BATORNU-659928 format. One line per field, with one value per residue (C-alpha): residue number from 1; x, z, y; residue in three letters. Coordinates in nm, 2 decimals. Layout:
! BATORNU-659928
resi <- c(NUM / ...) .
x <- c(X / ...) .
z <- c(Z / ...) .
y <- c(Y / ...) .
resn <- c(ALA / ...) .
END
This chain:
! BATORNU-659928
resi <- c(1 / 2 / 3 / 4 / 5 / 6 / 7 / 8 / 9 / 10 / 11 / 12 / 13 / 14 / 15 / 16 / 17 / 18 / 19 / 20 / 21 / 22 / 23 / 24 / 25 / 26 / 27 / 28 / 29 / 30 / 31 / 32 / 33 / 34 / 35 / 36 / 37 / 38 / 39 / 40 / 41 / 42 / 43 / 44 / 45 / 46 / 47 / 48 / 49 / 50 / 51 / 52 / 53 / 54 / 55 / 56 / 57 / 58 / 59 / 60 / 61 / 62 / 63 / 64 / 65 / 66 / 67 / 68 / 69 / 70 / 71 / 72 / 73 / 74 / 75 / 76 / 77 / 78 / 79 / 80 / 81 / 82 / 83 / 84 / 85 / 86 / 87 / 88 / 89 / 90 / 91 / 92 / 93 / 94 / 95 / 96 / 97 / 98 / 99 / 100 / 101 / 102 / 103 / 104 / 105 / 106 / 107 / 108 / 109 / 110 / 111 / 112 / 113 / 114 / 115 / 116 / 117 / 118 / 119 / 120 / 121 / 122 / 123 / 124 / 125 / 126 / 127 / 128 / 129 / 130 / 131 / 132 / 133 / 134 / 135 / 136 / 137 / 138 / 139 / 140 / 141 / 142 / 143 / 144 / 145 / 146 / 147 / 148 / 149 / 150 / 151 / 152 / 153 / 154 / 155 / 156 / 157 / 158 / 159 / 160 / 161 / 162 / 163 / 164 / 165 / 166 / 167 / 168 / 169 / 170 / 171 / 172 / 173 / 174 / 175 / 176 / 177 / 178 / 179 / 180 / 181 / 182 / 183 / 184 / 185 / 186 / 187 / 188 / 189 / 190 / 191 / 192 / 193 / 194 / 195 / 196 / 197 / 198 / 199 / 200 / 201 / 202 / 203 / 204 / 205 / 206 / 207 / 208 / 209 / 210 / 211 / 212 / 213 / 214 / 215 / 216 / 217 / 218 / 219 / 220 / 221 / 222 / 223 / 224 / 225 / 226 / 227 / 228 / 229 / 230 / 231 / 232 / 233 / 234 / 235 / 236 / 237 / 238 / 239 / 240 / 241 / 242 / 243 / 244 / 245 / 246 / 247 / 248 / 249 / 250 / 251 / 252 / 253 / 254 / 255 / 256 / 257 / 258 / 259 / 260 / 261 / 262 / 263 / 264 / 265 / 266 / 267 / 268 / 269 / 270 / 271 / 272 / 273 / 274 / 275 / 276 / 277 / 278 / 279 / 280 / 281 / 282 / 283 / 284 / 285 / 286 / 287 / 288 / 289 / 290 / 291 / 292 / 293 / 294 / 295 / 296 / 297 / 298 / 299 / 300 / 301 / 302 / 303 / 304 / 305 / 306 / 307 / 308 / 309 / 310 / 311 / 312 / 313 / 314 / 315 / 316 / 317 / 318 / 319 / 320 / 321 / 322 / 323 / 324 / 325 / 326 / 327 / 328 / 329 / 330 / 331 / 332 / 333 / 334 / 335 / 336 / 337 / 338 / 339 / 340 / 341 / 342 / 343 / 344 / 345 / 346 / 347 / 348 / 349 / 350 / 351 / 352 / 353 / 354 / 355 / 356 / 357 / 358 / 359 / 360 / 361 / 362 / 363 / 364 / 365) .
x <- c(0.06 / 0.21 / 0.52 / 0.83 / 0.95 / 0.67 / 0.83 / 1.16 / 1.23 / 1.36 / 1.65 / 1.61 / 1.49 / 1.61 / 1.33 / 1.41 / 1.13 / 1.27 / 1.27 / 0.91 / 0.81 / 1.00 / 0.83 / 0.49 / 0.43 / 0.34 / 0.03 / -0.28 / -0.48 / -0.74 / -0.47 / -0.32 / -0.66 / -0.75 / -0.43 / -0.50 / -0.86 / -0.75 / -0.50 / -0.77 / -1.00 / -0.73 / -0.61 / -0.96 / -1.00 / -0.67 / -0.51 / -0.24 / -0.04 / 0.29 / 0.48 / 0.69 / 1.01 / 1.14 / 1.48 / 1.45 / 1.78 / 1.84 / 1.82 / 2.08 / 2.35 / 2.27 / 2.30 / 2.64 / 2.80 / 2.96 / 2.87 / 2.50 / 2.47 / 2.40 / 2.08 / 1.92 / 1.71 / 1.54 / 1.38 / 1.25 / 0.89 / 0.96 / 1.08 / 1.38 / 1.20 / 1.55 / 1.48 / 1.54 / 1.23 / 1.16 / 0.81 / 0.75 / 0.44 / 0.31 / -0.01 / -0.11 / 0.15 / 0.42 / 0.63 / 0.76 / 1.01 / 1.03 / 1.33 / 1.29 / 1.56 / 1.42 / 1.55 / 1.38 / 1.73 / 1.76 / 1.57 / 1.87 / 2.07 / 1.81 / 1.70 / 1.36 / 1.29 / 1.22 / 1.36 / 1.21 / 1.34 / 1.10 / 1.21 / 0.95 / 0.98 / 0.81 / 0.61 / 0.68 / 1.06 / 1.09 / 1.34 / 1.39 / 1.20 / 1.26 / 1.40 / 1.19 / 1.24 / 0.96 / 0.98 / 0.70 / 0.51 / 0.52 / 0.39 / 0.11 / -0.01 / -0.01 / -0.22 / -0.47 / -0.56 / -0.76 / -0.99 / -1.02 / -1.12 / -1.36 / -1.52 / -1.56 / -1.66 / -1.88 / -2.22 / -2.24 / -2.46 / -2.26 / -2.08 / -1.80 / -1.49 / -1.14 / -0.87 / -0.53 / -0.22 / 0.09 / 0.24 / 0.48 / 0.46 / 0.20 / -0.02 / 0.01 / -0.10 / -0.39 / -0.53 / -0.49 / -0.66 / -0.95 / -0.99 / -1.01 / -1.25 / -1.46 / -1.44 / -1.82 / -1.85 / -1.58 / -1.66 / -1.30 / -0.97 / -0.82 / -0.45 / -0.21 / 0.16 / 0.46 / 0.52 / 0.29 / 0.53 / 0.54 / 0.16 / 0.13 / 0.40 / 0.23 / -0.10 / 0.05 / 0.20 / -0.13 / -0.39 / -0.40 / -0.40 / -0.71 / -1.07 / -1.15 / -1.11 / -0.79 / -0.75 / -0.44 / -0.48 / -0.24 / -0.43 / -0.69 / -1.00 / -1.15 / -1.12 / -1.46 / -1.63 / -1.44 / -1.59 / -1.28 / -0.94 / -0.62 / -0.27 / 0.03 / 0.32 / 0.63 / 0.53 / 0.66 / 0.33 / -0.04 / -0.15 / -0.49 / -0.70 / -1.01 / -1.23 / -1.13 / -1.28 / -1.63 / -1.76 / -1.84 / -1.53 / -1.36 / -0.98 / -0.71 / -0.36 / -0.08 / 0.21 / 0.33 / 0.21 / -0.04 / -0.36 / -0.42 / -0.50 / -0.83 / -0.95 / -0.83 / -1.01 / -1.33 / -1.33 / -1.25 / -1.54 / -1.80 / -1.69 / -1.51 / -1.13 / -0.98 / -0.62 / -0.52 / -0.36 / -0.37 / -0.06 / 0.15 / 0.05 / 0.11 / 0.46 / 0.56 / 0.45 / 0.51 / 0.15 / -0.08 / -0.31 / -0.03 / 0.16 / -0.16 / -0.15 / 0.22 / 0.26 / 0.03 / 0.24 / -0.02 / -0.01 / -0.24 / -0.21 / -0.31 / -0.59 / -0.71 / -0.97 / -1.09 / -1.19 / -1.35 / -1.07 / -1.13 / -0.91 / -0.94 / -0.78 / -1.06 / -1.37 / -1.70 / -1.92 / -1.91 / -2.20 / -2.17 / -2.53 / -2.47 / -2.32 / -2.01 / -1.64 / -1.42 / -1.04 / -0.85 / -0.47 / -0.27 / 0.09 / 0.11 / 0.05 / 0.32 / 0.06 / -0.04 / 0.32 / 0.32 / 0.01 / 0.12 / 0.47 / 0.30 / 0.08 / 0.38 / 0.59 / 0.32 / 0.24 / 0.61 / 0.62 / 0.32 / 0.46 / 0.80 / 0.71 / 0.35 / 0.25 / 0.06 / 0.18 / -0.06 / -0.29 / -0.34 / -0.64 / -0.74 / -0.38 / -0.36 / -0.44) .
z <- c(-3.53 / -3.31 / -3.41 / -3.31 / -3.13 / -2.88 / -2.78 / -2.67 / -2.30 / -2.10 / -1.86 / -1.61 / -1.27 / -0.95 / -0.70 / -0.34 / -0.08 / 0.05 / -0.30 / -0.36 / -0.03 / -0.08 / -0.41 / -0.25 / -0.46 / -0.18 / -0.28 / -0.08 / 0.04 / -0.23 / -0.50 / -0.37 / -0.37 / -0.70 / -0.85 / -0.71 / -0.81 / -1.17 / -1.15 / -1.05 / -1.33 / -1.59 / -1.45 / -1.48 / -1.83 / -1.94 / -2.00 / -1.74 / -1.67 / -1.53 / -1.34 / -1.03 / -0.95 / -0.61 / -0.50 / -0.14 / 0.04 / 0.30 / 0.66 / 0.78 / 0.57 / 0.72 / 1.07 / 0.99 / 0.99 / 1.33 / 1.39 / 1.36 / 1.51 / 1.86 / 1.74 / 1.61 / 1.92 / 1.85 / 1.54 / 1.68 / 1.61 / 1.31 / 0.96 / 0.83 / 0.49 / 0.34 / -0.03 / -0.35 / -0.56 / -0.90 / -1.00 / -1.36 / -1.54 / -1.81 / -1.88 / -2.19 / -2.12 / -1.88 / -1.79 / -1.44 / -1.26 / -0.88 / -0.71 / -0.34 / -0.09 / 0.24 / 0.56 / 0.90 / 1.06 / 0.91 / 1.20 / 1.42 / 1.20 / 1.22 / 0.86 / 0.71 / 0.69 / 0.31 / 0.07 / -0.27 / -0.58 / -0.87 / -1.23 / -1.43 / -1.81 / -2.12 / -2.26 / -2.64 / -2.62 / -2.28 / -2.20 / -1.84 / -1.72 / -1.35 / -1.05 / -0.75 / -0.38 / -0.36 / 0.00 / 0.13 / -0.20 / -0.17 / 0.19 / 0.10 / -0.20 / 0.00 / 0.27 / 0.00 / -0.03 / 0.29 / 0.13 / -0.19 / 0.00 / 0.24 / -0.06 / -0.25 / 0.03 / 0.28 / 0.24 / 0.20 / 0.50 / 0.73 / 1.03 / 1.16 / 1.38 / 1.24 / 1.40 / 1.27 / 1.34 / 1.28 / 1.37 / 1.08 / 0.78 / 0.60 / 0.91 / 0.93 / 0.57 / 0.63 / 0.91 / 0.71 / 0.40 / 0.60 / 0.80 / 0.48 / 0.29 / 0.55 / 0.88 / 0.89 / 0.88 / 1.12 / 1.49 / 1.59 / 1.47 / 1.73 / 1.70 / 1.82 / 1.77 / 1.82 / 2.15 / 2.39 / 2.39 / 2.01 / 1.99 / 2.24 / 2.06 / 1.73 / 1.85 / 2.01 / 1.67 / 1.49 / 1.74 / 1.63 / 1.26 / 1.22 / 1.32 / 1.36 / 1.72 / 1.77 / 2.06 / 2.14 / 2.27 / 2.40 / 2.32 / 2.08 / 2.30 / 2.08 / 1.76 / 1.78 / 1.78 / 1.47 / 1.13 / 0.93 / 1.03 / 0.87 / 0.91 / 0.81 / 0.99 / 0.93 / 1.17 / 1.14 / 1.25 / 1.25 / 1.46 / 1.56 / 1.60 / 1.39 / 1.70 / 1.79 / 1.48 / 1.41 / 1.20 / 0.91 / 0.94 / 0.63 / 0.65 / 0.45 / 0.46 / 0.35 / 0.53 / 0.54 / 0.70 / 0.93 / 0.90 / 1.07 / 0.87 / 1.05 / 0.93 / 0.57 / 0.56 / 0.69 / 0.45 / 0.15 / 0.25 / 0.34 / 0.22 / -0.04 / -0.10 / -0.31 / -0.42 / -0.59 / -0.85 / -0.80 / -1.01 / -0.84 / -0.49 / -0.58 / -0.72 / -0.43 / -0.20 / 0.12 / 0.24 / 0.42 / 0.13 / -0.11 / 0.17 / 0.26 / -0.08 / -0.14 / 0.20 / 0.05 / -0.26 / -0.46 / -0.64 / -0.57 / -0.93 / -1.06 / -0.81 / -0.71 / -0.97 / -0.94 / -0.58 / -0.65 / -0.55 / -0.73 / -0.82 / -0.71 / -1.04 / -1.25 / -1.36 / -1.21 / -0.91 / -0.56 / -0.36 / -0.02 / 0.09 / 0.20 / 0.54 / 0.50 / 0.58 / 0.32 / 0.31 / 0.08 / 0.02 / -0.16 / -0.26 / -0.41 / -0.78 / -0.96 / -1.15 / -0.83 / -0.79 / -1.14 / -1.10 / -0.77 / -0.92 / -1.22 / -1.00 / -0.80 / -1.10 / -1.28 / -0.96 / -0.92 / -1.28 / -1.23 / -0.91 / -1.05 / -1.40 / -1.38 / -1.66 / -1.65 / -1.88 / -2.15 / -2.06 / -2.29 / -2.22 / -1.91 / -1.79 / -1.69 / -1.33) .
y <- c(1.17 / 1.45 / 1.63 / 1.44 / 1.76 / 1.70 / 1.37 / 1.52 / 1.57 / 1.86 / 1.84 / 1.57 / 1.70 / 1.54 / 1.61 / 1.54 / 1.55 / 1.88 / 2.04 / 1.94 / 2.08 / 2.40 / 2.45 / 2.41 / 2.10 / 1.85 / 1.67 / 1.75 / 1.45 / 1.54 / 1.54 / 1.21 / 1.03 / 1.19 / 1.04 / 0.69 / 0.70 / 0.78 / 0.50 / 0.25 / 0.37 / 0.33 / -0.01 / -0.15 / -0.01 / -0.16 / 0.18 / 0.14 / -0.18 / -0.29 / -0.55 / -0.61 / -0.80 / -0.88 / -1.01 / -1.13 / -1.18 / -1.45 / -1.32 / -1.57 / -1.41 / -1.07 / -1.20 / -1.36 / -1.02 / -0.98 / -0.62 / -0.68 / -1.03 / -0.90 / -0.73 / -1.06 / -1.11 / -0.78 / -0.93 / -1.26 / -1.16 / -0.94 / -1.01 / -0.81 / -0.79 / -0.75 / -0.71 / -0.52 / -0.45 / -0.30 / -0.19 / -0.07 / 0.06 / 0.28 / 0.47 / 0.67 / 0.95 / 0.83 / 0.54 / 0.48 / 0.26 / 0.24 / 0.09 / -0.01 / -0.11 / -0.24 / -0.38 / -0.34 / -0.32 / 0.02 / 0.16 / 0.09 / 0.33 / 0.61 / 0.53 / 0.44 / 0.07 / 0.12 / 0.37 / 0.43 / 0.61 / 0.67 / 0.73 / 0.91 / 0.86 / 1.02 / 0.73 / 0.76 / 0.79 / 0.63 / 0.91 / 1.01 / 1.32 / 1.31 / 1.12 / 1.16 / 1.07 / 0.82 / 0.71 / 0.92 / 0.90 / 0.52 / 0.51 / 0.75 / 0.55 / 0.23 / 0.40 / 0.49 / 0.12 / 0.16 / 0.42 / 0.21 / -0.10 / 0.07 / 0.24 / -0.09 / -0.33 / -0.13 / 0.02 / 0.40 / 0.45 / 0.21 / 0.35 / 0.14 / 0.12 / 0.03 / -0.18 / -0.10 / -0.31 / -0.10 / 0.24 / 0.30 / 0.54 / 0.33 / 0.32 / 0.70 / 0.73 / 0.49 / 0.70 / 1.03 / 0.88 / 0.73 / 1.06 / 1.26 / 1.05 / 0.87 / 1.06 / 1.09 / 0.71 / 0.61 / 0.59 / 0.54 / 0.39 / 0.15 / 0.12 / -0.16 / -0.12 / -0.34 / -0.18 / 0.01 / 0.31 / 0.32 / 0.32 / 0.60 / 0.81 / 0.75 / 0.88 / 1.18 / 1.28 / 1.23 / 1.35 / 1.72 / 1.64 / 1.41 / 1.44 / 1.07 / 0.96 / 0.75 / 0.50 / 0.30 / -0.06 / -0.32 / -0.64 / -0.76 / -0.73 / -0.46 / -0.66 / -0.81 / -0.47 / -0.35 / -0.41 / -0.31 / -0.46 / -0.35 / -0.51 / -0.30 / -0.47 / -0.67 / -0.95 / -1.30 / -1.46 / -1.40 / -1.10 / -1.23 / -1.54 / -1.61 / -1.62 / -1.27 / -1.11 / -0.99 / -1.29 / -1.06 / -0.84 / -0.69 / -0.73 / -0.56 / -0.71 / -0.48 / -0.66 / -1.02 / -1.34 / -1.17 / -1.37 / -1.71 / -2.03 / -2.08 / -1.74 / -1.79 / -2.13 / -1.98 / -1.68 / -1.91 / -2.13 / -1.87 / -1.53 / -1.33 / -1.33 / -1.06 / -0.96 / -0.64 / -0.87 / -1.25 / -1.32 / -1.06 / -1.17 / -1.53 / -1.47 / -1.25 / -1.54 / -1.34 / -1.28 / -1.51 / -1.60 / -1.69 / -1.88 / -2.07 / -2.23 / -2.26 / -2.44 / -2.71 / -2.73 / -2.53 / -2.20 / -1.91 / -1.80 / -2.14 / -2.22 / -1.88 / -1.83 / -2.19 / -2.12 / -1.78 / -1.54 / -1.21 / -0.91 / -0.55 / -0.46 / -0.61 / -0.42 / -0.52 / -0.46 / -0.60 / -0.74 / -0.56 / -0.61 / -0.97 / -1.03 / -1.24 / -1.21 / -1.04 / -1.07 / -0.83 / -0.88 / -0.61 / -0.63 / -0.28 / -0.22 / -0.02 / 0.18 / 0.35 / 0.47 / 0.60 / 0.81 / 0.96 / 1.04 / 1.19 / 1.41 / 1.52 / 1.60 / 1.79 / 1.99 / 2.07 / 2.19 / 2.41 / 2.56 / 2.63 / 2.74 / 2.86 / 2.63 / 2.30 / 2.02 / 1.94 / 1.65 / 1.35 / 1.14 / 0.94 / 0.90 / 1.26 / 1.36) .
resn <- c(MET / PRO / ASP / VAL / ALA / GLU / TRP / THR / THR / ALA / ASP / VAL / ARG / PHE / LEU / SER / ARG / GLU / GLU / ILE / THR / ALA / ALA / GLY / ALA / ASP / LEU / THR / MET / GLU / GLU / LEU / LEU / GLY / ALA / THR / ASP / ALA / ALA / TRP / HIS / ASP / ILE / ARG / GLN / GLY / ALA / ALA / PHE / GLY / GLY / LYS / SER / VAL / LEU / SER / LEU / PRO / GLU / GLN / SER / PHE / TRP / GLU / THR / GLU / SER / VAL / ALA / PRO / PHE / ARG / ARG / GLN / PHE / GLU / SER / GLU / ARG / LEU / GLY / TRP / LYS / LEU / SER / CYS / LEU / TYR / SER / VAL / ASN / ASP / ARG / TYR / GLY / GLY / VAL / LYS / VAL / ILE / GLY / ALA / ASN / ALA / PHE / ASN / ARG / ASN / LEU / GLY / LEU / PRO / ARG / SER / THR / SER / THR / ILE / LEU / LEU / LEU / GLU / LYS / ARG / THR / LEU / ARG / LEU / LEU / SER / VAL / LEU / ASP / GLY / THR / LEU / LEU / SER / ALA / ARG / ARG / THR / GLY / SER / TYR / ALA / THR / THR / VAL / MET / GLY / GLN / PHE / THR / ARG / GLU / ASN / GLU / ARG / LEU / SER / VAL / PHE / LEU / PHE / GLY / THR / GLY / PRO / ILE / ALA / ARG / SER / ILE / ILE / GLN / CYS / LEU / ASP / PHE / ARG / PHE / ARG / ASP / ARG / ILE / GLU / GLU / ILE / VAL / ILE / ARG / GLY / ARG / SER / ASN / GLU / GLY / ALA / ASP / ARG / PHE / LEU / GLU / GLU / LEU / ALA / ASP / HIS / VAL / ALA / VAL / PRO / LEU / ARG / PRO / VAL / TYR / ASP / ASN / MET / ALA / LEU / SER / SER / CYS / ARG / PHE / VAL / ILE / THR / ALA / THR / ASN / ALA / ARG / GLN / PRO / LEU / PHE / GLU / ASP / ARG / GLU / LEU / ASP / PRO / HIS / ALA / LEU / THR / LEU / HIS / LEU / GLY / GLY / ASP / GLU / ALA / PRO / VAL / ALA / TYR / LEU / GLN / ARG / VAL / LEU / ARG / THR / GLY / LEU / VAL / VAL / CYS / ASP / ASP / VAL / GLY / THR / VAL / SER / ARG / ARG / ASN / SER / GLN / SER / ILE / ALA / LEU / HIS / PHE / SER / ARG / GLN / GLY / LEU / SER / LEU / GLU / GLN / ILE / GLY / ARG / LEU / VAL / GLY / ILE / ARG / GLU / LEU / SER / SER / PRO / GLY / SER / TRP / ASP / VAL / ALA / LYS / ASP / HIS / PRO / THR / CYS / VAL / THR / CYS / VAL / GLY / LEU / PRO / MET / LEU / ASP / LEU / TYR / VAL / ALA / GLN / ALA / SER / TYR / GLU / LYS / TYR / MET / ARG / CYS / THR / LYS / GLY / THR / GLN / PRO / GLN / ALA / HIS / GLY / SER / GLY / SER / VAL) .
END
């Protein structure tokens, strides 16, 4: 057993995004994906685990406030996503708690739609080590799902085009992650935003920072030529029709109710349906696959495994040789936040003190 003195914690560090940047401790893309790769390894080995609680607030009560009521028409096709979430997890060295406050109306105030704060704890004592601004970290870890899914469900020698719905911080991270890891395999990333102007502005900001060709579109005509389709929006209704897709398309859903019933029925019948964690997706009940069952009075958690729905968080291999549709839904596992926060904290400590915290087993990045 280690000396009890090793279990004590130093002064709590409050690390804003600006302070991390000033210290030269921003994670490179290699470091970010290294952290999420380590997280997936430990999740599948049972060495990292956690949970998620979400308190969704009724939109009607928000619009009853007189000062915001005139803006309601602006959100006819978009959910507010007004919610307070808590994600908690541990690995072999740290514990982490992420608190998220989200409301799409925040954009009207010049604020991010979602703001995250991450508490990083020493595992043995569960004493607080650091409080980190987790807003950018959270968006970056969510974007890393695109590389995980492309790596798991496409063939190594396969070149493809990607269709991306969304132009927010998560969409930006998706593009950066895919560009870093798979730029030689991606012919282009086709991007459709909520507005034409928003999509054009988004591409202008990214054009000089990625090597993969980016192309804005204003309809779904290019969907059928894209093998990988990613949805990262806050839409109230499906973003495409089943007939618009490549019949064998791989889809990744990171938003809400974005996939049509006809598509879900087809992929359940003829293809592969995957969740990052079936129980978490089911209990959240905000994404198309969970809603598909709950609207029939059924539970994804109870029926999912009976109909062959699998988990990205479970060990095992995937058959990517067979041509079939694949639908992946991810709600965001808290362990990914923990590993990204851990990597950020440890890099900050190295940059500011010139020493690297001692690693302990597979949980170290």
